[in-house]
C-alpha positions in Angstrom: -10.9 19.2 5.0 -10.2 20.4 1.5 -10.0 18.0 -1.4 -6.3 18.8 -1.8 -5.6 17.1 1.6 -7.6 14.1 0.7 -6.1 10.7 -0.4 -5.5 10.5 -4.1 -8.0 7.5 -4.4 -11.0 6.2 -2.6 -9.8 2.6 -3.3 -6.7 1.0 -4.7 -7.1 -2.6 -5.9 -3.9 -4.8 -6.1 -4.4 -7.3 -8.9 -6.8 -7.4 -11.9 -8.1 -10.9 -11.5 -11.9 -11.4 -12.0 -12.6 -10.5 -8.4 -10.6 -7.3 -8.5 -12.2 -6.3 -11.8 -15.7 -6.9 -10.6 -15.0 -5.0 -7.3 -13.4 -2.1 -9.2 -16.4 -1.9 -11.6 -18.9 -1.6 -8.8 -16.9 1.0 -6.9 -16.2 3.1 -10.0 -19.7 2.9 -11.2 -20.9 4.2 -7.8 -18.6 7.2 -8.2 -15.6 6.3 -6.2 -12.1 7.1 -7.5 -10.5 3.8 -8.0 -7.1 2.6 -9.2 -6.3 -1.1 -10.2 -2.6 -1.9 -10.3 -1.6 -5.2 -12.0 1.9 -6.6 -12.2 1.2 -8.6 -15.5 0.9 -7.0 -18.9 -2.7 -8.0 -19.3 -5.7 -8.1 -16.9 -7.5 -11.3 -15.9 -5.1 -13.4 -13.9 -5.8 -17.0 -14.8 -8.7 -15.8 -16.9 -6.7 -14.8 -19.9 -5.9 -16.2 -23.4 -3.0 -16.0 -25.8 -2.3 -16.7 -29.5 0.5 -18.9 -30.9 0.8 -19.6 -34.6 -2.7 -18.7 -35.3 -4.2 -20.8 -32.5 -6.0 -19.1 -29.5 -5.5 -20.9 -26.2 -7.0 -20.1 -22.8 -4.3 -19.8 -20.2 -6.1 -21.8 -17.5 -9.7 -20.9 -16.9 -11.6 -22.4 -19.9 -15.3 -21.9 -19.1 -17.5 -20.6 -16.4 -20.7 -21.1 -14.5 -23.2 -19.0 -12.5 -24.8 -17.5 -15.6 -28.4 -18.7 -15.0 -30.9 -16.0 -14.4 -30.0 -14.3 -11.1 -26.7 -16.2 -10.9 -23.8 -14.1 -9.9 -22.2 -13.9 -13.4 -25.6 -13.1 -14.9 -25.9 -10.3 -12.3 -22.5 -8.9 -13.1 -23.1 -8.9 -16.9 -26.5 -7.2 -16.4 -25.1 -4.6 -13.9 -22.3 -3.6 -16.3 -24.2 -4.2 -19.6 -21.5 -6.7 -20.6 -24.1 -8.7 -22.5 -24.0 -5.9 -25.0 -20.2 -6.3 -25.4 -19.8 -10.0 -25.3 -21.6 -13.0 -26.8 -21.9 -16.0 -24.4 -22.5 -19.5 -25.7 -23.4 -22.4 -23.5 -22.0 -25.7 -24.5 -24.1 -28.7 -23.8 -23.1 -31.1 -22.2 -20.9 -28.9 -20.1 -18.9 -31.9 -18.9 -18.4 -35.5 -19.9 -17.3 -38.0 -17.3 -15.3 -40.8 -19.0 -13.8 -44.0 -17.7 -12.6 -47.1 -19.6 -16.1 -48.7 -19.0 -18.5 -45.8 -18.6 -19.5 -42.4 -20.0 -21.9 -40.0 -18.3 -22.7 -36.5 -19.8 -23.8 -33.7 -17.5 -26.4 -31.8 -19.5 -28.1 -28.5 -18.8 -31.3 -30.5 -18.5 -30.9 -32.8 -15.4 -33.4 -35.2 -16.9 -31.0 -36.0 -19.8 -28.2 -36.5 -17.2 -30.5 -38.9 -15.3 -31.0 -41.0 -18.5 -27.3 -41.1 -19.0 -26.8 -42.4 -15.5 -29.6 -44.8 -15.9 -27.8 -46.5 -18.8 -24.7 -47.4 -16.6 -26.0 -47.1 -13.0 -29.8 -47.8 -13.2 -30.2 -48.1 -9.4 -28.8 -44.6 -8.9 -30.6 -42.6 -11.6 -33.5 -41.3 -9.5 -31.2 -40.6 -6.6 -29.2 -38.2 -8.8 -32.4 -36.2 -9.2 -32.8 -35.9 -5.5 -29.1 -34.9 -5.2 -29.6 -32.1 -7.8 -32.8 -30.9 -6.1 -31.0 -30.6 -2.8 -28.1 -28.6 -4.3 -30.3 -26.2 -6.3 -32.8 -25.7 -3.4 -30.9 -26.3 -0.2 -32.7 -26.0 3.1 -31.2 -24.3 6.2 -31.0 -27.8 7.6 -28.9 -29.0 4.7 -26.4 -26.2 5.2 -26.2 -26.8 8.9 -25.5 -30.5 8.4 -22.9 -29.8 5.8 -20.9 -27.6 8.1 -18.7 -30.4 9.3 -19.1 -32.7 6.3 -16.6 -33.5 3.5 -17.9 -33.8 0.0 -17.5 -37.6 0.4 -19.9 -37.5 3.4 -22.4 -35.6 1.2 -22.2 -38.1 -1.7 -22.5 -41.0 0.8 -25.9 -39.6 1.9 -27.3 -40.1 -1.6 -25.3 -42.7 -3.5 -24.1 -46.3 -3.0 -22.2 -47.1 -6.1 -18.5 -46.3 -5.6 -17.8 -45.9 -9.3 -20.5 -43.3 -9.8 -19.5 -41.4 -6.7 -15.9 -41.2 -8.0 -17.1 -40.0 -11.4 -19.3 -37.3 -9.9 -16.5 -36.3 -7.5 -13.8 -36.1 -10.2 -14.7 -32.7 -11.5 -14.7 -31.4 -7.9 -11.2 -32.8 -7.6 -10.3 -31.1 -10.9 -11.8 -27.7 -9.9 -10.6 -27.9 -6.2 -7.4 -30.0 -6.3 -8.7 -32.1 -3.4 -10.3 -35.6 -3.2 -13.9 -35.8 -1.8 -12.6 -37.0 1.6 -10.7 -33.8 2.1 -12.7 -31.0 0.4 -15.3 -29.4 2.5 -18.9 -30.4 1.6 -20.0 -26.7 1.2 -17.2 -26.0 -1.3 -17.8 -29.2 -3.2 -21.5 -28.5 -3.3 -20.9 -25.0 -4.6 -18.5 -26.3 -7.3 -21.0 -28.9 -8.4 -23.8 -26.3 -8.6 -21.9 -23.5 -10.3 -19.5 -25.5 -12.5 -21.6 -28.5 -13.4 -25.3 -27.9 -13.0 -25.0 -24.3 -14.3 -21.7 -24.6 -16.3 -20.4 -24.7 -19.8 -20.6 -20.9 -20.6 -17.9 -19.5 -22.8 -17.3 -16.0 -24.2 -16.9 -16.0 -28.0 -13.3 -15.4 -28.8 -11.8 -16.8 -25.6 -11.8 -16.3 -21.9 -9.7 -13.1 -22.2 -12.7 -11.4 -23.8 -14.5 -11.4 -20.5 -11.5 -10.0 -18.6 -10.9 -7.4 -21.3 -14.6 -6.3 -21.3 -14.5 -5.9 -17.5 -11.3 -3.8 -17.8 -12.7 -1.6 -20.5 -16.0 -1.0 -18.6 -14.0 -0.2 -15.5 -12.1 2.5 -17.4 -15.4 3.8 -19.0 -16.7 4.3 -15.4 -13.7 6.5 -14.7 -11.4 3.9 -13.1 -7.7 3.9 -13.7 -5.9 0.6 -14.7 -2.1 0.3 -14.6 -0.7 -2.8 -16.2 2.9 -4.0 -15.8 2.8 -2.1 -12.5 3.6 -4.2 -9.4 2.8 -2.7 -6.0 5.9 -2.7 -3.8 4.4 -2.0 -0.4 1.1 -1.4 1.4 1.8 1.6 3.7 0.6 1.1 7.2 0.6 3.7 10.0 -0.8 3.2 13.5 -2.7 0.0 12.4 -4.3 1.8 9.5 -3.6 1.2 5.8 -2.8 4.6 4.2 -2.1 3.6 0.6 0.5 1.7 -1.6 4.0 2.3 -2.9 4.3 2.1 -6.7 7.6 2.9 -8.4 9.0 4.2 -5.1 6.1 6.7 -4.8 3.4 6.5 -2.0 -0.1 6.8 -3.5 -2.6 7.4 -0.7 -6.0 5.8 -0.6 -8.9 5.4 1.9 -9.1 1.7 1.2 -6.7 -0.9 -0.2 -8.2 -4.2 -1.6 -5.8 -7.0 -2.2 -6.8 -9.3 -5.1 -3.6 -11.2 -4.9 -1.8 -14.0 -3.0 -2.5 -13.6 0.7 1.1 -14.5 1.7 2.4 -11.8 -0.6 -0.2 -9.4 0.8 0.7 -9.9 4.4 4.4 -10.9 4.4 5.8 -8.8 1.5 3.4 -5.9 1.0 2.2 -5.2 4.6 5.3 -6.6 6.4 5.7 -9.0 9.3 6.1 -6.2 11.8 2.5 -5.3 11.4 1.1 -8.8 11.9 0.0 -10.1 15.3 2.0 -13.2 16.3 -1.0 -15.4 16.4 -2.0 -14.4 12.8 1.6 -14.8 11.6 1.7 -18.3 13.0 -1.6 -19.2 11.3 -0.5 -17.7 8.0 2.7 -19.8 8.0 0.7 -23.0 8.6 -1.9 -22.4 5.9 -1.7 -25.0 3.1 -1.9 -23.8 -0.6 -3.7 -25.9 -3.2 -1.7 -27.9 -5.7 -0.7 -26.1 -8.9 -1.3 -27.5 -12.4 0.5 -28.5 -15.6 -1.4 -27.3 -18.6 -0.9 -28.6 -22.1 -1.8 -26.6 -25.2 -2.1 -28.3 -28.6 -2.8 -26.8 -32.0 -4.3 -29.3 -34.5 -4.0 -29.6 -38.2 -7.7 -30.2 -38.7 -11.0 -29.5 -36.9 -12.0 -32.3 -34.5 -15.7 -32.6 -34.3 -16.1 -34.5 -31.1 -17.3 -32.7 -28.0 -16.1 -29.2 -28.9 -16.7 -26.8 -26.0 -17.3 -29.6 -23.4 -14.9 -30.5 -20.6 -13.9 -34.1 -20.8 -12.8 -35.7 -17.5 -11.0 -39.0 -17.9 -10.6 -41.4 -14.9 -8.5 -44.5 -15.5 -9.7 -45.8 -12.1 -11.9 -44.8 -9.2 -9.4 -44.3 -6.4 -9.4 -40.5 -6.1 -7.4 -40.6 -2.9 -4.6 -42.3 -4.8 -5.0 -39.7 -7.6 -4.5 -36.9 -5.1 -1.4 -38.4 -3.6 0.0 -39.1 -7.1 -0.7 -35.5 -8.1 1.2 -34.2 -5.1 4.3 -36.1 -6.2 3.6 -35.9 -10.0 6.2 -37.0 -12.5 5.9 -37.5 -16.2 5.6 -41.2 -15.5 2.4 -41.0 -13.4 0.1 -38.9 -15.6 -3.1 -40.9 -15.7 -6.3 -38.9 -15.0 -6.8 -35.6 -16.9 -9.2 -33.0 -18.1 -9.3 -31.9 -21.8 -11.3 -29.5 -23.8 -11.5 -28.9 -27.5 -11.9 -25.2 -28.3 -15.2 -24.2 -29.8 -13.5 -23.7 -33.2 -12.3 -27.3 -32.9 -8.7 -26.4 -33.8 -7.0 -26.4 -30.4 -7.0 -28.5 -27.2 -6.4 -27.5 -23.6 -5.7 -30.3 -21.1 -4.4 -30.2 -17.5 -3.4 -32.3 -14.6 -2.6 -31.2 -11.0 1.1 -30.9 -10.2 3.3 -29.8 -7.3 5.4 -26.7 -7.5 8.9 -28.1 -7.2 11.9 -26.1 -8.1 12.5 -24.3 -11.4 15.3 -26.6 -12.6 13.0 -29.6 -12.2 10.5 -28.1 -14.7 13.2 -26.9 -17.0 14.6 -30.5 -17.1 11.2 -32.3 -17.3 8.8 -30.1 -19.2 9.3 -31.8 -22.5 9.0 -35.2 -20.9 5.7 -34.1 -19.4 4.4 -32.9 -22.7 5.2 -36.2 -24.5 3.8 -38.3 -21.7 0.6 -36.2 -21.6 0.1 -36.6 -25.3 0.6 -40.3 -25.0 -2.1 -40.5 -22.3 -4.5 -38.3 -24.4 -4.3 -41.0 -27.1 -6.3 -43.2 -24.8 -9.3 -41.0 -25.6 -8.2 -40.0 -29.2 -5.9 -42.8 -30.6 -4.6 -40.7 -33.6 -4.1 -37.4 -31.8 -0.3 -37.4 -32.1 -0.5 -37.5 -35.9 -2.5 -34.2 -36.1 -0.5 -31.9 -33.8 1.0 -28.7 -35.4 1.9 -26.9 -32.3 2.5 -28.0 -28.7 3.4 -26.0 -25.6 2.7 -26.2 -21.9 2.5 -24.1 -18.7 4.2 -25.5 -15.6 3.5 -24.4 -12.0 6.3 -21.9 -12.4 4.4 -20.4 -15.4 1.3 -20.2 -13.1 3.4 -18.3 -10.6 4.7 -15.9 -13.2 1.2 -15.1 -14.4 -0.2 -14.3 -11.0 2.6 -14.4 -8.4 0.4 -17.0 -6.6 2.3 -18.8 -3.8 3.8 -22.0 -5.1 1.8 -21.5 -8.3 -1.4 -22.5 -6.5 -4.3 -23.1 -8.8 -7.1 -22.4 -6.3 -5.6 -20.3 -3.4 -5.7 -22.1 -0.1 -6.8 -25.8 0.1 -10.5 -25.9 0.7 -10.4 -28.0 3.9 -12.6 -27.2 6.9 -9.8 -25.6 9.0 -9.1 -23.1 6.2 -12.6 -21.9 5.4 -14.3 -18.6 6.1 -11.5 -17.1 8.2 -12.4 -13.4 8.6 -8.7 -12.4 8.9 -8.3 -13.3 5.3 -11.2 -11.0 4.2 -11.1 -8.0 6.5 -8.3 -8.4 9.0 -9.3 -6.9 12.4 -5.7 -5.8 13.1 -5.4 -3.6 9.9 -8.1 -1.0 9.2 -9.0 -0.1 5.6 -7.6 -3.4 4.2 -9.8 -5.9 2.5 -8.9 -9.1 0.6 -10.9 -10.5 -2.3 -10.5 -13.5 -4.6 -9.7 -17.1 -4.0 -7.0 -16.4 -1.3 -9.7 -15.0 1.0 -10.8 -18.5 2.2 -14.4 -17.8 1.0 -14.7 -18.4 -2.7 -13.5 -20.7 -5.5 -13.7 -20.4 -9.3 -15.0 -17.6 -11.5 -18.5 -17.4 -9.9 -17.0 -17.6 -6.4 -14.5 -14.8 -6.9 -17.0 -12.7 -8.8 -19.3 -12.9 -5.8 -16.5 -11.9 -3.5 -15.7 -8.9 -5.7 -19.3 -7.8 -5.5 -19.5 -8.4 -1.8 -16.3 -6.4 -1.1 -17.6 -3.5 -3.1 -21.0 -3.6 -1.4 -19.4 -3.5 2.0 -17.2 -0.6 1.2 -20.0 1.4 -0.4 -22.2 0.9 2.7 -19.3 2.1 4.9 -17.7 4.9 2.9 -17.9 8.5 4.0 -17.1 10.8 1.1 -16.8 14.6 1.4 -19.8 16.5 0.0 
């Protein structure tokens, strides 16, 4: 077959989130002809930044993990020589767990964390060391036992103090939008390992620097990146994906990789007529994660406390109640939150989980949420309101606009046992040449998780590809 009759691309990737960019880089570096089509005007998905009145704000993702030697982000940076383009700083402690009575810092050195725990929970300090050892060096037995456990079950195996268990679980709730009694132990353990034990990494200049560097390297490898270019359809013929429709033009490709919302992928782009009834039923019953309300504050002076660290504030230890409150969030029930001073100490990002609701709700209540959130931040910084020069916020509808994620979901599908590792959301058996990558694939969460999925998707295609000589 002559090249003239070949598809225009070896792979087309829909969406330029971290998973799509990582996948595209590996494929393009290996010599494949790759196109990434992105509906937004900048790459990165939630991993972007923006400037307002001289302040730089990260849109949602505000640090990352998995950058230890041989960690997935370390591997990605080495494979694409990104360490020559970006300077990464690790902020220590990566996270600070704060309650009205206690404060525990999660340091890069677990021994320092143990000493922090010993000051408030002396009977649990040594147990934390055993917990960390299990997470960093899990046995096959550990994984087997965790298969049916929740993260609460896992914590209960090690700890007895309910306050400490709630404090350790709160960042898992923050990074997974589920309380420990609902989130799968495997996902909770991965979040704790990659976000907390190996967390606190940040690219100088903002999170968009990482997305931009990946996009630039992809183009240097010969990949094509189209921004502000939504894909209208995935063309299917006889159970095989043939390409995508962009601007009413069919662009053929051997493989299509969806780094976007799974409902959009199957219901809008593929189309219901190509879905088996059993899968369509399953898709319609999948539960998305909660969204988030993100507050951005520009300050009139540098604040010296905890710059670069994530501060998690728990007003109480009932995470079940926090979850149910978040699912029906109003400006009157903001209580728990995460906040982070930017490394330059001039801006603050803070967030709480929130439901999607309708657009008019957020138009009518956004300002109330902002003012209520600032009032609650004053519990940690009593004089914060006096130093604000700029304030803005992103609602769940903003999250949807950035990424087209279903109901503005922060983390794809909820990470409950019944929604994990479903192969139909990675490589659907009923559609040849289609792969899904990213946090809607039921197999990864957070920047390290989706980076690994991008790598794994590329590795699978490269092993299977048959290119003309």
